[in-house]
C-alpha positions as CSV (number, residue, x, y, z in Angstrom):
1,M,-64.7,-154.5,-120.4
2,R,-61.6,-156.4,-120.7
3,V,-59.6,-152.9,-122.1
4,S,-61.3,-151.1,-119.0
5,S,-59.8,-153.5,-116.3
6,T,-56.1,-153.1,-117.7
7,V,-56.0,-149.6,-117.7
8,V,-57.3,-149.5,-114.0
9,V,-54.6,-152.0,-113.2
10,L,-52.0,-149.8,-114.8
11,S,-52.9,-146.6,-113.2
12,S,-52.6,-148.2,-109.8
13,L,-49.3,-149.5,-110.3
14,L,-48.2,-146.1,-111.6
15,V,-49.5,-144.7,-108.2
16,A,-47.6,-147.5,-106.1
17,S,-44.0,-146.9,-107.7
18,A,-44.4,-143.0,-107.7
19,V,-45.1,-143.6,-103.7
20,L,-42.1,-146.0,-103.3
21,A,-39.9,-143.7,-105.2
22,Q,-40.2,-141.0,-102.6
23,P,-37.3,-140.8,-100.1
24,K,-38.2,-141.4,-96.3
25,T,-37.3,-138.8,-93.9
26,P,-35.9,-140.6,-90.6
27,T,-37.6,-139.4,-87.3
28,P,-35.4,-138.9,-84.6
29,A,-36.5,-140.9,-81.8
30,P,-36.4,-139.2,-78.4
31,K,-33.6,-139.4,-76.1
32,T,-34.7,-141.6,-72.7
33,G,-33.6,-140.8,-69.2
34,S,-33.5,-137.0,-69.3
35,G,-36.4,-135.1,-68.0
36,S,-35.6,-132.1,-70.4
37,A,-38.0,-131.8,-73.6
38,P,-36.4,-132.6,-77.1
39,A,-35.1,-129.3,-78.8
40,P,-37.2,-128.3,-81.6
41,A,-36.0,-128.6,-85.1
42,A,-34.3,-125.9,-86.8
43,G,-36.6,-123.9,-89.4
44,S,-39.8,-125.0,-87.4
45,G,-40.6,-121.4,-86.0
46,S,-40.3,-122.0,-82.5
47,A,-38.3,-119.4,-80.5
48,P,-34.8,-120.5,-79.7
49,A,-33.9,-121.2,-75.9
50,P,-32.6,-118.3,-73.6
51,A,-29.0,-117.8,-72.9
52,P,-27.8,-118.5,-68.9
53,E,-27.7,-114.9,-67.0
54,P,-24.1,-113.9,-66.1
55,A,-23.2,-114.2,-62.4
56,P,-23.6,-111.1,-60.4
57,T,-20.1,-109.0,-59.8
58,P,-19.5,-108.5,-55.9
59,P,-19.8,-104.8,-55.0
60,A,-16.5,-102.9,-54.7
61,P,-15.2,-102.3,-51.0
62,D,-15.6,-99.2,-49.8
63,P,-12.3,-97.4,-49.5
64,S,-13.0,-95.3,-46.3
65,T,-13.6,-99.0,-44.7
66,V,-10.4,-100.4,-45.7
67,K,-7.5,-100.0,-43.1
68,P,-4.4,-98.7,-44.3
69,E,-2.2,-101.3,-43.7
70,D,-4.0,-103.3,-46.2
71,M,-4.0,-100.9,-49.1
72,P,-2.0,-101.3,-51.9
73,T,1.3,-99.4,-51.4
74,A,0.5,-96.9,-54.3
75,V,-3.0,-96.1,-53.3
76,R,-1.7,-95.3,-49.8
77,M,1.1,-93.2,-51.1
78,R,-1.8,-91.2,-53.1
79,R,-3.8,-90.7,-49.9
80,L,-0.9,-89.4,-48.0
81,E,0.0,-87.1,-50.8
82,Q,-3.7,-85.9,-50.8
83,Q,-3.8,-85.1,-47.2
84,T,-0.3,-83.5,-47.2
85,Q,-1.7,-81.2,-49.8
86,A,-4.6,-80.4,-47.9
87,L,-2.5,-79.3,-44.9
88,K,-0.4,-77.3,-47.3
89,E,-3.6,-75.3,-48.7
90,K,-5.1,-75.1,-44.9
91,A,-1.7,-73.4,-43.5
92,W,-1.3,-71.0,-47.0
93,Q,-5.1,-70.0,-46.0
94,L,-4.5,-69.2,-42.2
95,K,-1.2,-67.5,-43.3
96,A,-3.4,-65.2,-45.5
97,R,-5.9,-64.6,-42.6
98,V,-3.2,-63.6,-40.3
99,Q,-1.5,-61.1,-43.0
100,M,-4.8,-59.6,-43.8
101,L,-5.8,-59.0,-40.3
102,K,-2.5,-57.8,-39.6
103,E,-3.0,-55.4,-42.6
104,Q,-6.3,-54.3,-40.8
105,M,-5.1,-53.7,-37.6
106,L,-2.0,-51.8,-38.4
107,G,-4.3,-49.5,-40.8
108,G,-1.1,-49.2,-43.2
109,G,0.9,-46.9,-40.7
110,V,3.4,-47.3,-38.2
111,G,0.4,-48.6,-35.9
112,A,-0.3,-48.8,-32.1
113,Q,0.0,-50.9,-29.6
114,A,-2.5,-52.1,-26.8
115,V,-1.8,-54.1,-23.3
116,I,-5.0,-55.0,-21.5
117,A,-4.7,-56.9,-18.0
118,H,-7.1,-58.0,-15.8
119,S,-7.4,-58.4,-12.2
120,N,-9.7,-59.9,-9.7
121,E,-10.5,-58.1,-6.2
122,M,-13.8,-59.9,-5.6
123,G,-14.4,-61.5,-2.3
124,S,-14.8,-64.9,-1.2
125,S,-18.9,-65.0,-1.9
126,F,-18.4,-64.8,-5.4
127,R,-16.4,-67.2,-7.6
128,L,-15.4,-66.3,-11.2
129,I,-17.0,-68.8,-13.7
130,K,-16.8,-67.0,-16.9
131,I,-14.9,-64.1,-18.3
132,N,-15.3,-62.4,-21.8
133,Y,-13.4,-59.8,-23.1
134,T,-14.2,-58.1,-26.8
135,L,-12.2,-55.5,-28.4
136,D,-14.5,-53.6,-31.4
137,G,-16.7,-56.3,-31.3
138,T,-14.0,-59.3,-31.8
139,T,-13.5,-61.5,-29.1
140,V,-9.8,-61.5,-27.7
141,L,-10.3,-63.5,-24.6
142,T,-12.7,-66.1,-23.2
143,R,-12.4,-68.3,-20.4
144,T,-14.8,-70.7,-18.7
145,D,-14.6,-72.8,-15.5
146,D,-18.3,-74.2,-14.7
147,T,-17.0,-76.3,-11.4
148,A,-16.0,-72.7,-10.1
149,E,-12.8,-74.3,-9.0
150,E,-9.9,-73.2,-10.6
151,L,-10.6,-69.8,-12.4
152,Y,-11.3,-67.6,-9.4
153,K,-7.7,-68.3,-7.8
154,T,-6.2,-66.6,-10.6
155,K,-5.7,-63.1,-9.4
156,S,-4.4,-61.4,-12.2
157,F,-3.8,-62.2,-16.4
158,D,-3.1,-60.8,-19.4
159,V,-6.0,-60.3,-21.9
160,F,-4.6,-58.9,-25.0
161,S,-1.2,-57.7,-26.0
162,G,-0.4,-56.8,-29.6
163,P,-0.7,-54.0,-32.5
164,I,-4.1,-52.1,-33.2
165,A,-5.0,-49.8,-35.8
166,P,-4.3,-45.7,-34.4
167,G,-7.8,-44.4,-33.5
168,N,-10.6,-44.8,-31.5
169,H,-11.6,-48.4,-29.7
170,T,-13.9,-49.7,-27.5
171,L,-13.2,-52.6,-25.0
172,T,-16.1,-54.5,-23.6
173,A,-15.8,-56.8,-20.6
174,V,-18.5,-59.4,-19.2
175,A,-17.5,-61.3,-15.9
176,T,-20.2,-64.1,-14.6
177,Y,-19.7,-65.2,-10.9
178,R,-21.4,-68.0,-8.9
179,G,-22.3,-67.1,-5.3
180,H,-20.4,-69.3,-2.3
181,G,-21.0,-69.7,1.0
182,Y,-20.9,-71.9,4.1
183,G,-23.6,-73.1,6.5
184,V,-26.7,-71.1,6.3
185,F,-25.2,-68.9,3.1
186,A,-24.8,-72.3,1.1
187,Y,-27.7,-71.2,-1.0
188,L,-25.5,-68.8,-2.7
189,S,-24.4,-71.6,-4.9
190,K,-27.6,-71.3,-6.5
191,Y,-26.9,-68.1,-7.7
192,T,-25.1,-66.4,-10.5
193,F,-23.9,-62.7,-10.8
194,T,-22.7,-60.7,-13.9
195,A,-20.5,-57.5,-13.8
196,R,-20.1,-55.8,-16.9
197,G,-17.4,-53.0,-18.1
198,N,-16.9,-50.7,-21.1
199,Q,-13.9,-48.4,-22.2
200,S,-13.5,-46.6,-24.9
201,F,-9.9,-45.1,-25.6
202,T,-8.0,-43.5,-28.6
203,A,-4.8,-45.4,-29.7
204,G,-2.0,-42.8,-30.6
205,E,0.1,-43.2,-33.6
206,G,3.6,-45.1,-32.4
207,K,2.3,-45.4,-29.0
208,T,0.9,-48.1,-26.6
209,S,-2.2,-47.7,-24.8
210,K,-2.1,-49.7,-21.7
211,V,-5.5,-50.9,-20.3
212,D,-6.1,-52.1,-16.5
213,C,-9.3,-53.7,-15.8
214,R,-10.3,-54.7,-12.3
215,A,-13.2,-56.6,-10.8
216,Y,-14.4,-55.3,-7.7
217,E,-17.2,-55.3,-5.0
218,K,-19.0,-51.9,-4.7
219,G,-21.3,-50.6,-2.0
220,G,-21.3,-52.2,1.7
221,S,-22.7,-54.3,3.6
222,T,-26.0,-53.1,3.0
223,T,-25.7,-53.4,-0.5
224,P,-27.6,-56.6,-2.3
225,L,-25.2,-59.0,-3.7
226,E,-26.6,-58.9,-7.1
227,K,-25.5,-55.0,-7.0
228,R,-22.3,-55.6,-5.5
229,P,-19.9,-56.9,-8.6
230,A,-18.6,-54.3,-10.6
231,L,-15.7,-54.0,-13.3
232,E,-13.9,-51.1,-14.5
233,C,-11.1,-50.4,-16.6
234,K,-8.2,-47.4,-16.6
235,V,-6.4,-46.4,-20.1
236,T,-2.9,-44.8,-19.7
237,Q,-0.9,-44.1,-23.1
238,V,2.5,-44.9,-22.8
239,S,5.5,-44.0,-25.1
240,P,7.9,-46.4,-26.1
241,D,11.1,-45.8,-24.5
242,K,13.8,-45.5,-27.5
243,A,17.8,-45.6,-27.0
244,P,19.7,-43.1,-28.2
245,E,21.3,-43.9,-31.3
246,A,24.9,-43.7,-31.8
247,P,26.3,-41.5,-34.8
248,T,27.3,-43.3,-37.5
249,P,30.7,-42.5,-38.9
250,T,30.9,-41.4,-42.4
251,P,33.4,-43.6,-44.4
252,G,36.8,-41.9,-44.9
253,Q,36.5,-40.0,-41.9
254,P,38.0,-40.8,-38.3
255,S,35.9,-41.3,-35.7
256,A,36.0,-38.6,-33.0
257,P,38.3,-39.2,-30.5
258,T,37.5,-40.1,-27.1
259,P,38.3,-37.0,-24.4
260,A,41.1,-38.5,-22.2
261,T,40.8,-38.1,-18.6
262,P,43.2,-35.6,-17.0
263,A,45.9,-36.9,-14.5
264,P,45.6,-35.5,-11.1
265,T,48.3,-32.9,-10.4
266,P,50.5,-34.1,-7.7
267,A,50.4,-32.0,-4.7
268,T,53.4,-29.4,-4.1
269,P,55.2,-30.1,-0.8
270,G,54.9,-27.3,1.7
271,K,51.8,-26.0,0.5
């Protein structure tokens, strides 16, 4: 019985000594005064705290809204260079277009010339507000005066003057008038009248086609107003005047002498 008690006491002493021999892990005390939760210990398996998001980058300014004086010098010079290059390309395109039209009109030969003129012989009851001329479907002149205050005062003007291709051509003219009157005839200003004219002609090689068009009133006092406006054209072919060419002297040969004017013969006395 005494032996059993001794064994139990020794076992209790061994367990107590083993517990005292283990190292104690200090527990960190929570920080007081802060509202944030304590950070989890490393290796505990919890997710780390997310990193703060960077501040958004302000949008770049629109170059079209920036004033030229506020731009850097390099950017301003670059923009001017681009604009200059664009203008050069546009001028080159226009030059090529003019050259192409010239070749089409001349047709590769000596070419011909056309001179087109318009004269207004309408009465005071009609005021010209629009005139349009087309040559072979291409508009060569358009004038508009919606107020009917200025265009009708021009009694004559040139429509076209320049080179055309030799051959057949068609000229079309359309004139629009507004009625004009006083007193009981003031209602005419509410009406418009149209006169049309078509003329075909042949341009000769090396010649000038002169086309004179005139607007006039046909009929008489009994003719209705809407049938009075008329437009007709007359074509004449004109050969260009050439000055006589002086003969070119051959090198090494003297030029022909100018004939001397004979001196007057003195009268003999007594005859």
